MMTF fields as JSON, N, C-alpha, C and O atoms, coordinates in Angstrom:
{
  "mmtfVersion": "1.0.0",
  "mmtfProducer": "UNKNOWN",
  "numBonds": 515,
  "numAtoms": 516,
  "numGroups": 129,
  "numChains": 1,
  "numModels": 1,
  "chainsPerModel": [1],
  "groupsPerChain": [129],
  "chainIdList": ["A"],
  "bondAtomList": [4, 2, 8, 6, 12, 10, 16, 14, 20, 18, 24, 22, 28, 26, 32, 30, 36, 34, 40, 38, 44, 42, 48, 46, 52, 50, 56, 54, 60, 58, 64, 62, 68, 66, 72, 70, 76, 74, 80, 78, 84, 82, 88, 86, 92, 90, 96, 94, 100, 98, 104, 102, 108, 106, 112, 110, 116, 114, 120, 118, 124, 122, 128, 126, 132, 130, 136, 134, 140, 138, 144, 142, 148, 146, 152, 150, 156, 154, 160, 158, 164, 162, 168, 166, 172, 170, 176, 174, 180, 178, 184, 182, 188, 186, 192, 190, 196, 194, 200, 198, 204, 202, 208, 206, 212, 210, 216, 214, 220, 218, 224, 222, 228, 226, 232, 230, 236, 234, 240, 238, 244, 242, 248, 246, 252, 250, 256, 254, 260, 258, 264, 262, 268, 266, 272, 270, 276, 274, 280, 278, 284, 282, 288, 286, 292, 290, 296, 294, 300, 298, 304, 302, 308, 306, 312, 310, 316, 314, 320, 318, 324, 322, 328, 326, 332, 330, 336, 334, 340, 338, 344, 342, 348, 346, 352, 350, 356, 354, 360, 358, 364, 362, 368, 366, 372, 370, 376, 374, 380, 378, 384, 382, 388, 386, 392, 390, 396, 394, 400, 398, 404, 402, 408, 406, 412, 410, 416, 414, 420, 418, 424, 422, 428, 426, 432, 430, 436, 434, 440, 438, 444, 442, 448, 446, 452, 450, 456, 454, 460, 458, 464, 462, 468, 466, 472, 470, 476, 474, 480, 478, 484, 482, 488, 486, 492, 490, 496, 494, 500, 498, 504, 502, 508, 506, 512, 510],
  "bondOrderList": [1, 1, 1, 1, 1, 1, 1, 1, 1, 1, 1, 1, 1, 1, 1, 1, 1, 1, 1, 1, 1, 1, 1, 1, 1, 1, 1, 1, 1, 1, 1, 1, 1, 1, 1, 1, 1, 1, 1, 1, 1, 1, 1, 1, 1, 1, 1, 1, 1, 1, 1, 1, 1, 1, 1, 1, 1, 1, 1, 1, 1, 1, 1, 1, 1, 1, 1, 1, 1, 1, 1, 1, 1, 1, 1, 1, 1, 1, 1, 1, 1, 1, 1, 1, 1, 1, 1, 1, 1, 1, 1, 1, 1, 1, 1, 1, 1, 1, 1, 1, 1, 1, 1, 1, 1, 1, 1, 1, 1, 1, 1, 1, 1, 1, 1, 1, 1, 1, 1, 1, 1, 1, 1, 1, 1, 1, 1, 1],
  "groupList": [{"groupName": "MET", "atomNameList": ["N", "CA", "C", "O"], "elementList": ["N", "C", "C", "O"], "formalChargeList": [0, 0, 0, 0], "bondAtomList": [1, 0, 2, 1, 3, 2], "bondOrderList": [1, 1, 2], "singleLetterCode": "M", "chemCompType": "L-PEPTIDE LINKING"}, {"groupName": "ALA", "atomNameList": ["N", "CA", "C", "O"], "elementList": ["N", "C", "C", "O"], "formalChargeList": [0, 0, 0, 0], "bondAtomList": [1, 0, 2, 1, 3, 2], "bondOrderList": [1, 1, 2], "singleLetterCode": "A", "chemCompType": "L-PEPTIDE LINKING"}, {"groupName": "GLU", "atomNameList": ["N", "CA", "C", "O"], "elementList": ["N", "C", "C", "O"], "formalChargeList": [0, 0, 0, 0], "bondAtomList": [1, 0, 2, 1, 3, 2], "bondOrderList": [1, 1, 2], "singleLetterCode": "E", "chemCompType": "L-PEPTIDE LINKING"}, {"groupName": "ILE", "atomNameList": ["N", "CA", "C", "O"], "elementList": ["N", "C", "C", "O"], "formalChargeList": [0, 0, 0, 0], "bondAtomList": [1, 0, 2, 1, 3, 2], "bondOrderList": [1, 1, 2], "singleLetterCode": "I", "chemCompType": "L-PEPTIDE LINKING"}, {"groupName": "LEU", "atomNameList": ["N", "CA", "C", "O"], "elementList": ["N", "C", "C", "O"], "formalChargeList": [0, 0, 0, 0], "bondAtomList": [1, 0, 2, 1, 3, 2], "bondOrderList": [1, 1, 2], "singleLetterCode": "L", "chemCompType": "L-PEPTIDE LINKING"}, {"groupName": "VAL", "atomNameList": ["N", "CA", "C", "O"], "elementList": ["N", "C", "C", "O"], "formalChargeList": [0, 0, 0, 0], "bondAtomList": [1, 0, 2, 1, 3, 2], "bondOrderList": [1, 1, 2], "singleLetterCode": "V", "chemCompType": "L-PEPTIDE LINKING"}, {"groupName": "ASP", "atomNameList": ["N", "CA", "C", "O"], "elementList": ["N", "C", "C", "O"], "formalChargeList": [0, 0, 0, 0], "bondAtomList": [1, 0, 2, 1, 3, 2], "bondOrderList": [1, 1, 2], "singleLetterCode": "D", "chemCompType": "L-PEPTIDE LINKING"}, {"groupName": "ASN", "atomNameList": ["N", "CA", "C", "O"], "elementList": ["N", "C", "C", "O"], "formalChargeList": [0, 0, 0, 0], "bondAtomList": [1, 0, 2, 1, 3, 2], "bondOrderList": [1, 1, 2], "singleLetterCode": "N", "chemCompType": "L-PEPTIDE LINKING"}, {"groupName": "ARG", "atomNameList": ["N", "CA", "C", "O"], "elementList": ["N", "C", "C", "O"], "formalChargeList": [0, 0, 0, 0], "bondAtomList": [1, 0, 2, 1, 3, 2], "bondOrderList": [1, 1, 2], "singleLetterCode": "R", "chemCompType": "L-PEPTIDE LINKING"}, {"groupName": "THR", "atomNameList": ["N", "CA", "C", "O"], "elementList": ["N", "C", "C", "O"], "formalChargeList": [0, 0, 0, 0], "bondAtomList": [1, 0, 2, 1, 3, 2], "bondOrderList": [1, 1, 2], "singleLetterCode": "T", "chemCompType": "L-PEPTIDE LINKING"}, {"groupName": "SER", "atomNameList": ["N", "CA", "C", "O"], "elementList": ["N", "C", "C", "O"], "formalChargeList": [0, 0, 0, 0], "bondAtomList": [1, 0, 2, 1, 3, 2], "bondOrderList": [1, 1, 2], "singleLetterCode": "S", "chemCompType": "L-PEPTIDE LINKING"}, {"groupName": "GLY", "atomNameList": ["N", "CA", "C", "O"], "elementList": ["N", "C", "C", "O"], "formalChargeList": [0, 0, 0, 0], "bondAtomList": [1, 0, 2, 1, 3, 2], "bondOrderList": [1, 1, 2], "singleLetterCode": "G", "chemCompType": "PEPTIDE LINKING"}, {"groupName": "HIS", "atomNameList": ["N", "CA", "C", "O"], "elementList": ["N", "C", "C", "O"], "formalChargeList": [0, 0, 0, 0], "bondAtomList": [1, 0, 2, 1, 3, 2], "bondOrderList": [1, 1, 2], "singleLetterCode": "H", "chemCompType": "L-PEPTIDE LINKING"}, {"groupName": "CYS", "atomNameList": ["N", "CA", "C", "O"], "elementList": ["N", "C", "C", "O"], "formalChargeList": [0, 0, 0, 0], "bondAtomList": [1, 0, 2, 1, 3, 2], "bondOrderList": [1, 1, 2], "singleLetterCode": "C", "chemCompType": "L-PEPTIDE LINKING"}, {"groupName": "LYS", "atomNameList": ["N", "CA", "C", "O"], "elementList": ["N", "C", "C", "O"], "formalChargeList": [0, 0, 0, 0], "bondAtomList": [1, 0, 2, 1, 3, 2], "bondOrderList": [1, 1, 2], "singleLetterCode": "K", "chemCompType": "L-PEPTIDE LINKING"}, {"groupName": "GLN", "atomNameList": ["N", "CA", "C", "O"], "elementList": ["N", "C", "C", "O"], "formalChargeList": [0, 0, 0, 0], "bondAtomList": [1, 0, 2, 1, 3, 2], "bondOrderList": [1, 1, 2], "singleLetterCode": "Q", "chemCompType": "L-PEPTIDE LINKING"}, {"groupName": "PRO", "atomNameList": ["N", "CA", "C", "O"], "elementList": ["N", "C", "C", "O"], "formalChargeList": [0, 0, 0, 0], "bondAtomList": [1, 0, 2, 1, 3, 2], "bondOrderList": [1, 1, 2], "singleLetterCode": "P", "chemCompType": "L-PEPTIDE LINKING"}, {"groupName": "TYR", "atomNameList": ["N", "CA", "C", "O"], "elementList": ["N", "C", "C", "O"], "formalChargeList": [0, 0, 0, 0], "bondAtomList": [1, 0, 2, 1, 3, 2], "bondOrderList": [1, 1, 2], "singleLetterCode": "Y", "chemCompType": "L-PEPTIDE LINKING"}],
  "groupTypeList": [0, 1, 2, 3, 4, 3, 5, 2, 6, 7, 1, 1, 7, 0, 8, 4, 1, 8, 4, 4, 4, 9, 10, 1, 11, 12, 10, 5, 3, 13, 1, 1, 6, 1, 2, 9, 11, 4, 14, 4, 1, 8, 2, 4, 15, 16, 1, 4, 3, 4, 0, 6, 3, 15, 4, 16, 11, 0, 6, 11, 4, 14, 1, 9, 10, 4, 4, 14, 10, 6, 1, 4, 9, 1, 1, 3, 16, 5, 3, 1, 4, 9, 1, 0, 1, 0, 14, 2, 6, 2, 2, 14, 9, 8, 4, 1, 11, 13, 7, 1, 17, 3, 3, 14, 16, 4, 8, 17, 14, 2, 4, 17, 8, 5, 3, 6, 9, 4, 4, 15, 11, 7, 8, 16, 15, 15, 16, 9, 12],
  "groupIdList": [1, 2, 3, 4, 5, 6, 7, 8, 9, 10, 11, 12, 13, 14, 15, 16, 17, 18, 19, 20, 21, 22, 23, 24, 25, 26, 27, 28, 29, 30, 31, 32, 33, 34, 35, 36, 37, 38, 39, 40, 41, 42, 43, 44, 45, 46, 47, 48, 49, 50, 51, 52, 53, 54, 55, 56, 57, 58, 59, 60, 61, 62, 63, 64, 65, 66, 67, 68, 69, 70, 71, 72, 73, 74, 75, 76, 77, 78, 79, 80, 81, 82, 83, 84, 85, 86, 87, 88, 89, 90, 91, 92, 93, 94, 95, 96, 97, 98, 99, 100, 101, 102, 103, 104, 105, 106, 107, 108, 109, 110, 111, 112, 113, 114, 115, 116, 117, 118, 119, 120, 121, 122, 123, 124, 125, 126, 127, 128, 129],
  "secStructList": [7, 7, 3, 3, 3, 3, 3, 7, 7, 7, 2, 2, 2, 2, 2, 2, 2, 2, 2, 2, 2, 2, 2, 6, 6, 7, 3, 3, 3, 3, 3, 1, 1, 2, 2, 2, 2, 2, 2, 2, 2, 2, 2, 2, 7, 7, 1, 3, 3, 3, 3, 3, 1, 7, 7, 1, 1, 1, 7, 2, 2, 2, 2, 2, 2, 2, 2, 2, 2, 1, 4, 4, 4, 1, 1, 1, 7, 3, 3, 3, 3, 7, 1, 7, 7, 7, 2, 2, 2, 2, 2, 2, 2, 2, 2, 2, 6, 7, 1, 3, 3, 3, 7, 1, 1, 7, 7, 2, 2, 2, 2, 2, 2, 2, 2, 2, 2, 2, 2, 6, 6, 7, 7, 7, 7, 1, 7, 5, 7],
  "xCoordList": [-32.402, -31.62, -30.51, -30.921, -29.259, -28.636, -27.274, -26.855, -26.7, -25.491, -24.28, -24.17, -23.51, -22.305, -21.301, -21.297, -20.051, -18.734, -17.793, -17.743, -17.177, -15.968, -14.815, -14.667, -14.074, -12.505, -11.959, -11.882, -11.467, -10.454, -9.175, -9.215, -8.157, -6.833, -6.51, -5.824, -7.093, -6.694, -7.973, -9.172, -7.445, -8.178, -9.353, -10.488, -8.938, -9.348, -10.573, -11.671, -10.215, -11.349, -12.348, -13.493, -12.137, -12.852, -13.637, -14.819, -13.252, -14.275, -15.291, -16.503, -14.832, -15.635, -16.858, -18.029, -16.246, -17.314, -18.198, -19.393, -17.781, -18.617, -19.633, -20.827, -19.142, -20.078, -21.214, -22.245, -20.821, -21.704, -22.782, -23.992, -22.373, -23.39, -23.942, -24.885, -23.334, -24.341, -25.492, -26.527, -24.79, -25.917, -27.062, -28.063, -26.988, -28.175, -28.689, -29.374, -28.173, -29.229, -28.645, -29.213, -27.433, -26.737, -26.153, -25.915, -26.004, -25.138, -23.837, -23.736, -22.728, -21.041, -20.265, -20.399, -19.502, -18.61, -17.513, -17.61, -16.32, -14.937, -13.644, -13.467, -12.974, -11.848, -10.862, -11.107, -9.666, -8.447, -7.865, -6.824, -8.011, -6.773, -8.094, -9.042, -7.652, -8.399, -8.707, -9.776, -7.915, -7.814, -8.97, -9.994, -8.816, -10.327, -11.187, -12.167, -11.294, -12.622, -13.211, -14.428, -12.245, -12.853, -13.374, -14.463, -12.605, -13.178, -14.663, -15.554, -14.616, -15.894, -17.151, -18.197, -16.713, -17.708, -18.42, -19.612, -17.429, -18.018, -18.601, -19.685, -18.354, -18.827, -20.245, -21.245, -20.217, -21.423, -22.381, -23.573, -21.791, -22.922, -23.461, -24.651, -22.52, -23.185, -24.14, -24.166, -24.888, -25.85, -24.762, -24.954, -23.868, -23.259, -21.561, -21.25, -20.745, -19.38, -18.84, -18.953, -18.02, -17.067, -15.983, -15.555, -15.235, -13.913, -12.615, -12.295, -12.133, -10.747, -10.239, -10.177, -9.788, -8.582, -7.197, -6.678, -6.84, -5.314, -5.147, -5.077, -5.093, -5.039, -3.535, -3.148, -2.726, -1.693, -1.823, -2.937, -0.914, -1.084, -1.84, -1.469, -2.734, -3.775, -4.279, -4.316, -4.734, -5.426, -6.87, -7.246, -7.766, -9.179, -9.922, -11.029, -8.997, -9.441, -9.13, -10.033, -8.107, -7.811, -8.938, -9.601, -8.981, -10.006, -11.476, -12.085, -12.027, -13.433, -13.505, -14.455, -12.164, -12.376, -12.588, -13.554, -11.723, -12.167, -13.535, -14.158, -13.947, -15.616, -16.464, -17.402, -16.131, -17.355, -17.008, -17.936, -15.912, -15.744, -16.03, -15.984, -16.335, -16.854, -18.34, -18.827, -19.123, -20.462, -20.968, -22.109, -20.402, -20.72, -21.016, -21.919, -20.109, -20.307, -20.341, -19.932, -20.92, -20.703, -21.705, -21.507, -22.887, -23.879, -23.865, -24.554, -23.103, -22.917, -22.357, -21.367, -23.076, -22.531, -21.211, -20.927, -20.378, -19.256, -19.095, -19.141, -18.883, -18.23, -16.847, -16.378, -16.036, -14.915, -14.975, -15.825, -13.852, -13.66, -11.964, -11.074, -11.883, -10.432, -10.281, -11.157, -8.935, -8.412, -8.09, -7.949, -7.977, -7.503, -8.721, -9.725, -8.449, -9.616, -9.556, -10.236, -8.842, -8.666, -9.342, -9.759, -9.562, -10.807, -10.188, -10.994, -8.959, -8.43, -8.862, -9.135, -8.983, -8.77, -10.257, -10.56, -11.102, -12.488, -12.769, -13.217, -12.464, -12.352, -11.792, -12.369, -10.561, -10.244, -10.901, -10.8, -11.853, -12.79, -13.684, -14.159, -14.4, -15.345, -14.886, -15.624, -13.633, -13.316, -13.104, -13.484, -12.744, -12.711, -13.719, -13.568, -14.968, -16.372, -17.01, -18.167, -16.538, -17.272, -18.368, -18.308, -19.458, -20.647, -20.768, -21.579, -20.049, -20.092, -18.626, -17.921, -18.544, -16.827, -17.292, -18.204, -16.662, -16.779, -15.431, -14.494, -15.232, -13.543, -13.691, -14.699, -12.664, -12.849, -11.826, -10.992, -12.073, -12.988, -14.384, -15.073, -14.672, -16.56, -17.138, -16.618, -18.339, -19.335, -20.719, -21.435, -21.03, -22.481, -23.295, -23.671, -23.728, -24.763, -24.734, -25.545, -23.526, -23.179, -23.106, -23.556, -22.433, -22.361, -23.68, -23.858, -24.596, -25.863, -26.748, -27.309, -26.714, -27.376, -27.167, -28.003, -25.452, -25.26, -25.5, -25.759, -25.375, -25.841, -27.128, -27.423, -28.138, -29.54, -29.931, -30.815, -29.023, -29.287, -29.035, -30.002, -27.811, -27.244, -28.107, -28.232, -28.546, -29.554, -30.97, -31.56, -31.563, -32.379, -32.321, -33.343, -31.116, -30.768, -30.694, -30.949, -30.332, -30.377, -28.578, -27.761, -28.417, -27.033, -26.745, -27.304, -25.99, -25.798, -25.226, -24.708, -25.429, -24.721, -23.119, -22.705, -22.356, -21.247, -20.709, -21.424, -19.586, -18.827, -19.556, -20.558, -19.4, -19.884, -18.885, -18.241, -18.627, -17.799, -18.493, -17.879],
  "yCoordList": [10.945, 9.714, 10.119, 11.016, 9.652, 9.3, 10.308, 10.316, 11.014, 11.705, 10.561, 10.051, 10.238, 9.046, 9.862, 10.915, 9.192, 9.868, 8.489, 7.3, 9.243, 7.967, 8.372, 9.571, 7.6, 7.836, 6.807, 5.605, 7.688, 6.917, 7.653, 8.849, 7.007, 7.89, 7.776, 8.613, 6.674, 6.261, 7.369, 7.304, 8.176, 9.106, 8.591, 8.948, 7.413, 6.886, 5.893, 5.695, 5.365, 4.466, 5.499, 5.061, 6.789, 7.882, 8.145, 8.072, 8.552, 9.031, 7.921, 8.136, 6.942, 5.701, 5.383, 5.077, 5.544, 5.306, 6.544, 6.312, 7.774, 9.231, 8.795, 8.912, 8.224, 8.344, 7.486, 7.681, 6.298, 5.157, 5.822, 5.79, 6.253, 6.927, 8.351, 8.814, 9.016, 9.901, 9.849, 10.493, 8.68, 7.881, 7.493, 7.502, 6.975, 6.257, 7.22, 6.85, 8.791, 9.689, 10.138, 10.901, 9.504, 9.904, 11.355, 11.741, 12.049, 12.843, 12.651, 12.006, 13.201, 12.394, 13.412, 14.523, 13.348, 13.681, 12.96, 11.734, 13.546, 12.983, 13.42, 14.547, 12.389, 12.51, 11.483, 10.308, 12.155, 11.255, 10.912, 10.353, 10.959, 10.385, 10.444, 11.223, 9.154, 9.011, 10.068, 10.039, 10.807, 11.964, 12.809, 13.079, 13.202, 14.201, 13.435, 13.944, 12.041, 11.41, 11.298, 11.395, 11.066, 11.418, 12.553, 12.576, 13.863, 15.109, 15.474, 15.963, 15.043, 15.208, 14.476, 14.987, 13.059, 12.268, 12.954, 13.212, 13.154, 14.2, 15.263, 15.411, 16.097, 17.238, 17.109, 17.705, 16.336, 16.092, 14.968, 15.008, 14.052, 12.893, 12.182, 11.904, 11.917, 11.278, 10.058, 9.638, 9.603, 8.36, 6.86, 5.8, 7.198, 5.933, 6.273, 7.329, 5.455, 5.704, 4.422, 3.299, 4.934, 3.807, 4.148, 5.276, 3.122, 3.312, 2.478, 1.333, 3.034, 2.081, 1.767, 2.571, 0.421, -0.239, 0.526, 1.268, 0.216, 0.909, 2.377, 2.794, 3.174, 4.333, 4.743, 4.21, 5.759, 6.471, 6.896, 7.366, 6.918, 7.243, 6.288, 5.119, 6.686, 5.772, 5.19, 5.726, 3.818, 3.038, 2.839, 3.16, 2.401, 2.618, 1.705, 1.956, 0.572, -0.115, 0.728, 0.828, 1.293, 2.256, 3.075, 3.178, 3.772, 4.915, 4.337, 5.031, 3.535, 2.86, 2.216, 2.162, 1.879, 1.684, 3.052, 3.199, 4.11, 5.418, 5.878, 6.337, 5.646, 6.197, 5.298, 5.758, 4.046, 3.257, 3.476, 3.301, 3.804, 4.256, 5.687, 5.986, 6.65, 7.929, 7.915, 7.57, 8.391, 8.341, 9.221, 8.932, 10.29, 10.991, 10.184, 10.471, 9.182, 8.489, 6.909, 6.229, 6.452, 4.858, 4.37, 3.418, 5.188, 4.338, 4.412, 3.644, 5.308, 5.304, 4.031, 3.461, 3.659, 2.435, 2.538, 3.642, 1.509, 1.824, 0.567, -0.543, 0.875, -0.411, -0.541, 0.475, -1.687, -1.596, -1.879, -2.568, -1.179, -1.31, -1.74, -1.152, -2.797, -3.352, -4.311, -5.131, -4.212, -5.225, -6.629, -7.574, -6.551, -7.957, -8.765, -8.392, -9.751, -10.814, -12.106, -13.08, -12.159, -13.277, -13.331, -12.356, -14.586, -14.56, -13.893, -13.522, -13.665, -12.945, -11.568, -10.799, -11.106, -9.731, -9.269, -8.205, -10.197, -10.022, -9.837, -8.812, -10.836, -10.919, -9.549, -9.058, -8.908, -7.692, -6.71, -5.833, -6.471, -5.42, -5.498, -4.428, -6.842, -6.684, -6.576, -6.056, -7.096, -6.676, -5.085, -4.548, -4.369, -3.218, -2.447, -1.384, -2.963, -2.279, -2.168, -1.751, -2.446, -2.37, -3.393, -4.588, -2.63, -3.395, -4.281, -5.203, -3.975, -4.923, -4.362, -3.411, -5.538, -5.525, -5.707, -6.48, -5.013, -4.958, -5.217, -4.71, -5.838, -6.545, -5.579, -5.706, -4.596, -3.983, -4.97, -5.729, -4.79, -3.324, -3.464, -4.465, -1.981, -2.103, -2.659, -2.629, -3.242, -3.697, -3.008, -3.362, -2.307, -1.538, -2.096, -1.656, -3.141, -3.974, -4.385, -4.205, -5.004, -5.048, -3.904, -3.955, -2.747, -1.811, -1.128, -0.656, -1.174, -0.641, -1.469, -0.928, -2.697, -3.808, -3.435, -3.197, -3.47, -3.523, -1.983, -1.761, -1.083, 0.368, 0.4, 0.724, -0.078, -0.021, -0.644, -0.204, -2.27, -3.075, -2.16, -1.822, -1.677, -1.122, 0.466, 0.876, 1.027, 2.474, 2.033, 2.81, 0.682, 0.326, -0.371, -0.879, -0.414, -0.753, -2.237, -2.678, -3.009, -4.561, -4.594, -3.709, -5.881, -6.461, -7.234, -8.297, -6.696, -7.499, -9.196, -9.46, -9.828, -10.83, -11.26, -11.014, -11.774, -11.416, -12.86, -13.849, -12.972, -11.931, -11.26, -11.902, -9.969, -9.458, -9.648, -8.63, -10.629, -10.684, -10.708, -10.753],
  "zCoordList": [-5.544, -5.002, -3.829, -3.092, -3.54, -2.543, -2.856, -4.014, -2.0, -1.629, -1.388, -0.273, -2.325, -1.944, -2.062, -2.701, -1.185, -1.213, -1.836, -1.523, -2.76, -3.461, -2.633, -2.394, -2.221, -1.638, -2.314, -2.056, -3.532, -4.58, -5.017, -5.308, -5.058, -5.386, -7.113, -7.701, -7.73, -9.022, -9.743, -9.469, -10.535, -11.464, -12.01, -11.697, -13.155, -14.048, -13.227, -13.748, -11.977, -11.208, -10.562, -10.449, -10.114, -9.955, -10.656, -10.318, -11.906, -12.996, -13.442, -13.465, -13.729, -14.031, -12.677, -12.901, -11.269, -9.961, -10.306, -10.486, -10.416, -10.682, -11.545, -11.268, -12.728, -13.821, -13.935, -14.58, -13.07, -12.667, -11.644, -11.87, -10.827, -9.703, -10.008, -9.366, -10.993, -11.368, -12.468, -12.64, -13.219, -14.197, -13.825, -14.541, -12.227, -11.725, -10.596, -9.643, -10.881, -10.428, -8.925, -8.143, -8.738, -6.939, -7.447, -8.591, -6.122, -6.155, -5.569, -4.526, -6.198, -5.827, -5.175, -5.688, -4.202, -3.561, -3.739, -3.686, -3.973, -4.406, -3.231, -2.771, -2.974, -1.923, -2.472, -2.743, -2.593, -3.073, -2.128, -2.469, -0.905, 0.111, 1.29, 1.379, 2.202, 3.292, 4.452, 5.061, 4.661, 5.579, 4.84, 5.469, 3.585, 3.057, 3.238, 3.782, 2.944, 2.861, 4.298, 4.455, 5.511, 6.633, 6.951, 7.524, 6.601, 6.544, 6.209, 6.903, 4.826, 4.154, 4.863, 5.265, 4.895, 5.846, 7.057, 7.219, 7.79, 9.265, 8.838, 9.402, 8.065, 7.587, 6.871, 7.27, 5.868, 4.961, 5.103, 4.799, 5.553, 6.184, 4.907, 4.762, 4.021, 2.877, 3.411, 4.567, 2.35, 2.608, 2.679, 3.277, 2.015, 1.601, 1.258, 0.708, 1.574, 0.97, 0.47, 0.962, -0.973, -1.59, -1.274, -1.516, -0.588, 0.116, -0.682, -0.364, -1.453, -2.003, -0.813, 0.118, -0.754, 0.168, 0.08, 0.914, -0.91, -1.366, -1.858, -3.014, -0.456, -0.754, -0.094, 0.946, -0.826, -0.044, 1.105, 1.336, 2.14, 3.422, 4.311, 4.416, 4.856, 5.648, 4.428, 3.321, 4.812, 3.795, 3.998, 5.125, 3.213, 3.362, 4.641, 5.119, 5.06, 6.174, 7.372, 8.202, 7.579, 8.497, 8.865, 9.897, 7.44, 7.602, 7.834, 8.648, 7.471, 7.594, 9.585, 10.367, 9.732, 11.34, 11.973, 12.722, 11.718, 12.101, 12.157, 13.114, 10.783, 10.66, 11.554, 12.205, 11.577, 12.434, 13.895, 14.684, 14.354, 15.846, 16.207, 17.4, 15.27, 15.513, 15.221, 14.144, 16.458, 16.44, 15.42, 15.059, 14.808, 13.752, 12.32, 11.533, 12.178, 11.076, 11.003, 10.062, 12.201, 12.475, 11.426, 10.671, 11.471, 10.706, 9.105, 8.434, 8.586, 7.136, 6.649, 7.108, 5.701, 5.154, 4.372, 3.907, 4.177, 3.385, 2.736, 3.266, 1.415, 0.612, 0.115, -0.398, 0.17, 0.267, -1.296, -1.86, -1.918, -3.418, -3.345, -2.732, -4.073, -3.798, -4.813, -5.089, -5.508, -6.471, -6.183, -6.959, -4.549, -4.223, -3.806, -3.201, -4.193, -4.388, -3.399, -3.724, -2.309, -1.485, -0.53, 0.095, -0.262, 1.21, 2.388, 3.241, 2.613, 3.901, 3.381, 4.303, 2.285, 2.129, 2.411, 2.951, 1.98, 2.203, 3.928, 4.44, 4.513, 6.021, 6.674, 7.644, 6.063, 6.562, 6.386, 7.244, 5.173, 5.307, 5.934, 6.315, 6.383, 7.228, 8.77, 9.607, 9.085, 10.534, 10.378, 11.418, 9.667, 9.5, 9.823, 10.424, 9.413, 9.387, 8.263, 8.324, 7.189, 5.779, 5.713, 6.003, 5.24, 5.154, 3.665, 3.582, 2.727, 1.39, 1.031, 1.371, 0.101, -0.533, -2.15, -2.444, -3.038, -4.305, -4.804, -4.187, -5.697, -6.375, -7.698, -8.394, -8.049, -9.322, -10.203, -9.709, -11.528, -11.997, -11.576, -11.379, -11.472, -11.034, -12.122, -13.237, -11.838, -12.771, -12.622, -11.685, -13.249, -12.866, -12.228, -11.141, -12.734, -12.1, -10.625, -9.716, -10.675, -9.179, -8.202, -7.057, -8.809, -7.886, -7.37, -6.247, -8.451, -8.396, -7.172, -6.219, -7.43, -6.531, -4.999, -4.127, -4.948, -3.687, -3.062, -1.879, -3.993, -3.296, -2.758, -1.608, -3.962, -3.356, -2.307, -1.572, -2.026, -0.789, 0.306, 0.988, 0.597, 1.435, 2.013, 3.166, 0.826, 0.956, 1.559, 2.309, 1.206, 1.884, 3.231, 3.694, 3.905, 4.979, 5.28, 6.4, 4.236, 4.084, 4.161, 3.91, 4.574, 4.403, 2.91, 2.64, 2.166, 0.847, 1.409, 2.494, 0.651, 0.876, 0.591, -0.542, 1.375, 0.878, 0.235, 0.396, -0.416, -1.158, -2.135, -2.449, -2.872, -4.092, -5.211, -5.462, -5.885, -7.138, -8.343, -9.409]
}
């Protein structure tokens, strides 16, 4: 399957995402903050990134903007993971360059569907609730 980078500061959310991805056959790289996530994305070139939006220090929107403006990482699909469910929050993720938007708590069928869609090179329908 694919190598996927998870950028998530909450340990419980990280464990859940890692479990869901490894159960689906993906290999997982983990970063607890945006700076580490950016470094790993550039070095390892994952197939996809799950990006928490509310990170300490640099938030996930800024990190995604940096990824999308870097030729090395611009093509990597980014799925925003957020507890915020307002329409303007969805728009902010899109403007930052996120390819999809999933509201926490994670639901495995939705997560798998969005990942499969992006790995096949298609854009999922927005929003994914």
